[in-house]
C-alpha positions as CSV (number, residue, x, y, z in Angstrom):
1,M,-92.5,-120.0,-85.4
2,T,-93.3,-119.9,-89.1
3,L,-96.6,-121.7,-89.9
4,R,-96.1,-124.4,-92.5
5,R,-98.8,-125.3,-95.0
6,G,-99.4,-128.9,-95.8
7,A,-101.5,-131.1,-98.1
8,A,-102.9,-134.5,-97.3
9,L,-102.5,-137.0,-100.1
10,T,-105.3,-139.4,-99.0
11,T,-105.4,-143.0,-100.4
12,A,-109.1,-142.5,-101.3
13,A,-108.3,-139.6,-103.6
14,T,-104.8,-140.5,-104.9
15,L,-104.5,-144.3,-105.5
16,G,-108.0,-145.3,-104.7
17,H,-108.7,-148.2,-102.4
18,A,-106.9,-151.4,-103.4
19,D,-108.7,-154.6,-104.3
20,T,-107.1,-156.1,-101.2
21,A,-108.9,-153.5,-99.0
22,D,-112.2,-153.8,-97.3
23,L,-113.4,-150.7,-99.1
24,G,-111.9,-151.5,-102.5
25,P,-111.4,-151.5,-105.3
26,T,-112.1,-147.8,-106.1
27,A,-110.6,-145.4,-108.7
28,G,-107.9,-143.0,-107.9
29,N,-106.8,-139.8,-109.6
30,G,-103.8,-141.0,-111.4
31,F,-101.2,-140.4,-108.6
32,R,-100.0,-143.9,-109.1
33,T,-98.0,-142.7,-112.2
34,R,-98.1,-139.0,-111.8
35,W,-96.7,-138.6,-108.4
36,P,-93.3,-137.0,-109.3
37,D,-95.1,-134.2,-111.2
38,D,-97.8,-134.0,-108.5
39,L,-95.3,-133.5,-105.7
40,A,-93.5,-130.8,-107.8
41,T,-96.8,-129.0,-108.5
42,L,-97.8,-128.9,-104.9
43,Q,-94.3,-127.6,-104.0
44,D,-94.6,-124.9,-106.6
45,L,-97.9,-123.8,-105.1
46,G,-96.2,-123.3,-101.8
47,I,-96.9,-126.5,-100.0
48,T,-94.2,-127.2,-97.4
49,D,-95.4,-130.6,-96.0
50,V,-97.3,-133.5,-97.2
51,R,-99.2,-136.2,-95.3
52,I,-98.8,-139.4,-97.2
53,A,-100.9,-142.4,-96.4
54,L,-98.8,-145.6,-96.4
55,D,-101.6,-147.8,-97.6
56,W,-101.8,-150.8,-95.2
57,A,-103.9,-152.9,-97.6
58,R,-101.4,-152.5,-100.4
59,L,-98.3,-152.9,-98.2
60,Q,-99.7,-155.9,-96.4
61,P,-102.1,-157.7,-98.7
62,K,-101.6,-160.7,-96.4
63,P,-100.5,-160.9,-92.8
64,G,-96.8,-160.8,-92.3
65,L,-94.1,-159.1,-94.5
66,L,-94.5,-156.1,-96.6
67,D,-95.1,-156.2,-100.4
68,D,-91.7,-155.3,-101.8
69,D,-93.0,-153.6,-104.9
70,W,-95.3,-151.2,-103.1
71,A,-92.8,-150.7,-100.3
72,E,-90.2,-149.5,-102.9
73,R,-92.8,-147.2,-104.5
74,F,-93.6,-145.6,-101.2
75,E,-89.9,-145.2,-100.5
76,Q,-89.5,-143.4,-103.8
77,I,-92.4,-141.1,-103.0
78,L,-91.1,-140.2,-99.6
79,Q,-87.6,-139.7,-100.9
80,A,-88.8,-137.5,-103.8
81,A,-90.8,-135.3,-101.4
82,D,-87.8,-134.8,-99.2
83,A,-85.5,-134.1,-102.2
84,I,-87.6,-131.1,-103.2
85,G,-87.8,-129.7,-99.7
86,V,-91.3,-131.0,-98.9
87,R,-91.5,-132.6,-95.5
88,P,-93.2,-136.0,-95.6
89,W,-95.4,-137.1,-92.7
90,A,-96.5,-140.8,-92.9
91,C,-100.0,-141.8,-92.0
92,L,-100.5,-145.5,-91.2
93,H,-104.3,-145.7,-91.4
94,E,-107.0,-143.4,-92.9
95,A,-110.2,-145.4,-93.7
96,A,-109.6,-148.7,-95.5
97,V,-108.0,-151.7,-93.9
98,P,-106.7,-155.0,-95.4
99,R,-109.5,-157.3,-96.2
100,W,-107.9,-160.1,-94.1
101,F,-107.8,-157.8,-91.1
102,D,-111.5,-156.8,-91.6
103,N,-112.3,-160.5,-91.8
104,D,-110.7,-161.0,-88.4
105,G,-113.0,-158.3,-87.0
106,G,-110.8,-155.3,-87.7
107,F,-110.7,-152.4,-85.2
108,G,-114.0,-153.6,-83.7
109,N,-112.4,-156.8,-82.4
110,D,-110.0,-156.1,-79.5
111,E,-108.0,-159.3,-80.1
112,A,-107.5,-158.5,-83.8
113,F,-106.7,-154.9,-83.1
114,T,-104.1,-155.6,-80.4
115,T,-102.5,-158.4,-82.4
116,W,-102.2,-157.0,-85.9
117,W,-102.0,-153.2,-85.5
118,P,-98.8,-153.0,-83.5
119,R,-97.2,-155.5,-85.9
120,W,-98.1,-153.3,-88.8
121,V,-96.6,-150.3,-87.1
122,E,-93.4,-152.2,-86.4
123,R,-93.1,-153.2,-90.1
124,A,-93.7,-149.6,-91.3
125,A,-91.3,-148.1,-88.8
126,D,-88.5,-150.5,-89.8
127,R,-89.0,-149.9,-93.5
128,F,-89.9,-146.2,-93.7
129,G,-88.7,-144.7,-90.4
130,D,-85.6,-143.1,-91.8
131,L,-87.5,-141.5,-94.6
132,V,-90.3,-139.6,-92.8
133,G,-90.3,-136.2,-91.1
134,G,-93.2,-137.2,-88.8
135,W,-95.7,-139.9,-88.0
136,V,-99.5,-139.6,-88.0
137,P,-100.2,-143.2,-87.1
138,F,-104.0,-142.8,-87.4
139,A,-105.6,-140.0,-89.4
140,C,-108.1,-139.8,-86.5
141,I,-108.1,-142.0,-83.5
142,P,-111.6,-143.7,-83.4
143,A,-113.8,-143.2,-80.4
144,G,-114.0,-146.2,-78.1
145,A,-110.8,-147.8,-79.2
146,P,-108.9,-149.7,-76.4
147,D,-105.9,-147.8,-75.0
148,Q,-103.2,-150.4,-75.2
149,P,-102.7,-150.4,-79.0
150,W,-102.2,-146.6,-79.0
151,I,-99.7,-146.9,-76.1
152,D,-97.9,-149.6,-78.0
153,T,-97.9,-147.5,-81.2
154,W,-96.3,-144.5,-79.6
155,G,-93.8,-146.7,-77.8
156,I,-92.8,-148.4,-81.1
157,L,-92.3,-145.0,-82.9
158,A,-90.8,-143.1,-80.0
159,G,-87.3,-141.7,-80.4
160,G,-87.5,-141.1,-84.1
161,P,-89.4,-138.4,-86.0
162,P,-92.2,-136.7,-84.0
163,V,-95.3,-138.8,-83.5
164,V,-98.8,-137.2,-83.6
165,A,-101.9,-138.2,-81.8
166,A,-104.6,-137.0,-84.2
167,I,-108.1,-136.5,-82.6
168,D,-111.3,-134.9,-83.6
169,L,-111.7,-132.0,-81.3
170,R,-115.5,-132.2,-81.5
171,D,-115.5,-135.6,-79.8
172,R,-112.5,-135.6,-77.5
173,A,-112.1,-132.1,-75.9
174,G,-111.8,-133.6,-72.4
175,T,-109.0,-136.0,-73.4
176,V,-106.7,-133.6,-75.2
177,G,-104.1,-133.4,-72.4
178,A,-104.0,-137.2,-71.9
179,Y,-103.2,-137.8,-75.6
180,A,-100.7,-135.0,-75.8
181,A,-98.8,-136.3,-72.8
182,R,-98.1,-139.6,-74.6
183,T,-96.9,-138.2,-77.9
184,D,-94.7,-135.5,-79.3
185,L,-97.5,-133.4,-80.9
186,L,-101.2,-133.2,-80.7
187,G,-103.0,-133.3,-84.0
188,A,-106.3,-131.6,-84.3
189,V,-108.8,-132.9,-86.9
190,L,-111.3,-130.2,-87.9
191,R,-114.2,-130.5,-90.4
192,G,-117.3,-128.8,-91.5
193,Y,-120.7,-129.5,-89.9
194,W,-122.6,-129.9,-93.2
195,D,-123.2,-132.4,-95.9
196,S,-120.8,-132.2,-98.9
197,N,-123.4,-130.6,-101.2
198,D,-125.2,-128.4,-98.8
199,R,-125.6,-124.7,-99.3
200,V,-123.4,-123.0,-96.6
201,D,-124.5,-119.5,-95.8
202,A,-122.5,-116.8,-94.2
203,A,-124.2,-117.1,-90.8
204,E,-123.6,-120.8,-90.6
205,L,-120.0,-120.4,-91.7
206,S,-119.4,-117.7,-89.1
207,R,-120.8,-119.9,-86.3
208,T,-118.6,-122.8,-87.4
209,A,-115.6,-120.6,-87.5
210,D,-116.2,-119.5,-84.0
211,R,-116.4,-123.1,-83.0
212,W,-113.2,-124.0,-84.8
213,G,-111.4,-121.1,-83.1
214,G,-112.7,-122.1,-79.7
215,E,-111.7,-125.7,-80.1
216,I,-108.2,-124.8,-81.3
217,R,-107.6,-122.5,-78.3
218,E,-109.0,-124.9,-75.8
219,A,-106.8,-127.6,-77.1
220,A,-103.7,-125.4,-77.0
221,E,-104.4,-124.4,-73.4
222,A,-104.5,-128.1,-72.4
223,I,-101.1,-129.1,-73.8
224,D,-97.5,-128.3,-73.3
225,T,-96.4,-129.1,-76.8
226,S,-97.0,-127.6,-80.2
227,L,-100.2,-128.2,-82.1
228,I,-100.7,-129.2,-85.7
229,I,-103.9,-129.3,-87.7
230,S,-103.3,-132.8,-88.9
231,G,-106.4,-132.8,-91.1
232,F,-108.8,-130.1,-92.3
233,S,-111.3,-130.6,-95.0
234,A,-113.9,-128.1,-96.3
235,D,-116.0,-131.2,-96.8
236,H,-117.7,-129.7,-99.8
237,D,-118.1,-130.7,-103.5
238,D,-118.4,-127.2,-104.9
239,A,-115.0,-125.7,-105.5
240,D,-116.1,-122.1,-104.9
241,T,-117.9,-122.9,-101.7
242,A,-114.9,-125.0,-100.5
243,G,-112.7,-122.0,-101.2
244,E,-114.9,-119.7,-99.0
245,I,-114.8,-122.3,-96.2
246,V,-111.0,-122.6,-96.4
247,A,-110.6,-118.8,-96.5
248,T,-112.6,-118.5,-93.3
249,F,-110.6,-121.4,-91.7
250,R,-107.3,-119.7,-92.7
251,S,-108.4,-116.5,-91.0
252,I,-109.1,-118.4,-87.8
253,I,-105.6,-120.1,-88.0
254,D,-103.9,-116.7,-88.7
255,E,-105.6,-115.1,-85.7
256,A,-104.7,-118.0,-83.4
257,V,-101.0,-117.8,-84.5
258,A,-101.0,-114.1,-84.1
259,D,-102.2,-114.6,-80.5
260,G,-99.4,-117.0,-79.8
261,V,-101.1,-120.3,-80.3
262,P,-98.2,-122.7,-81.2
263,I,-99.4,-124.2,-84.5
264,E,-96.6,-125.7,-86.5
265,V,-98.3,-127.0,-89.6
266,V,-101.8,-127.2,-91.1
267,F,-102.8,-130.0,-93.5
268,V,-105.7,-129.4,-95.9
269,E,-107.2,-132.5,-97.5
270,P,-107.5,-133.7,-100.1
271,G,-104.4,-132.1,-101.7
272,I,-105.5,-133.4,-105.1
273,A,-109.1,-134.2,-105.7
274,G,-110.2,-137.7,-106.6
275,P,-113.2,-139.1,-108.5
276,D,-115.5,-139.0,-105.5
277,S,-113.7,-136.7,-103.1
278,P,-114.5,-133.2,-101.9
279,A,-112.8,-130.3,-103.6
280,G,-109.1,-130.3,-103.2
281,L,-106.2,-127.8,-103.5
282,L,-105.8,-129.1,-107.0
283,D,-108.6,-130.5,-109.1
284,A,-108.3,-133.9,-110.7
285,D,-106.7,-132.3,-113.8
286,R,-104.1,-130.7,-111.4
287,A,-105.5,-127.1,-111.9
288,P,-105.4,-124.9,-108.8
289,T,-108.8,-124.4,-107.2
290,P,-110.3,-121.6,-105.1
291,T,-109.3,-123.7,-102.1
292,S,-105.7,-123.4,-103.1
293,S,-105.7,-119.7,-103.4
294,A,-107.6,-119.3,-100.1
295,F,-105.1,-121.5,-98.3
296,L,-101.8,-120.5,-99.9
297,D,-102.0,-116.9,-101.2
């Protein structure tokens, strides 16, 4: 198995949160108009896969049907990625939600969650299902969420492109097998254990790397399917420090793959930095960063 290297194009960094979102409006990095060149730049760097957030707040500014203009734009983005040989994985939720959904109680309200989330998944599957190479319905399944919406989600998306259950291995080590049994792939979300501007010394990074390696191997032993790293962020604002963190992370991944751990693809986020995001593979001016060379060289 050849390890594929992916970039996550998060809504927060690329488009910014919409004014129809509970967290918006916020500024993006220009991806709204630069996306053809941005996809080509990532492909030239060596990116083979992209995780693209289909922004719920833009696509459903009101309950019901999709916004046609935004739906067409996301179709174009997905098609363009595929056309240059970059596999697009669609994420249906990262952080922000439509303001109307938040006003109904959002994910904290079981009735709102079980009513509106499956309907959104159905709409997205109908419109974009033929254009994606894989689904990451939730960038990270939240702790304490009721089971039924996730079961419904995987049922709606089953039979098409592979569906990923993305979980934070820090919080859900004991539930890995249960999630993997319901979906096609287990997605591991891994992050640093520091604030975004902290100094990260060699000893702390070494301890964290050992933890990452242990979490990955423990997850792999609990599943019968392949594993993807559906989200990894250095979680640091300083580009040089982020590069050191990603270099250490890459060494852990390379060792795991060499030992037979079946990792298909690794997504680093953000692929392109935004105004308030941690350091990305590309900075906001689209120049490669130390993170890029650490991950791709």
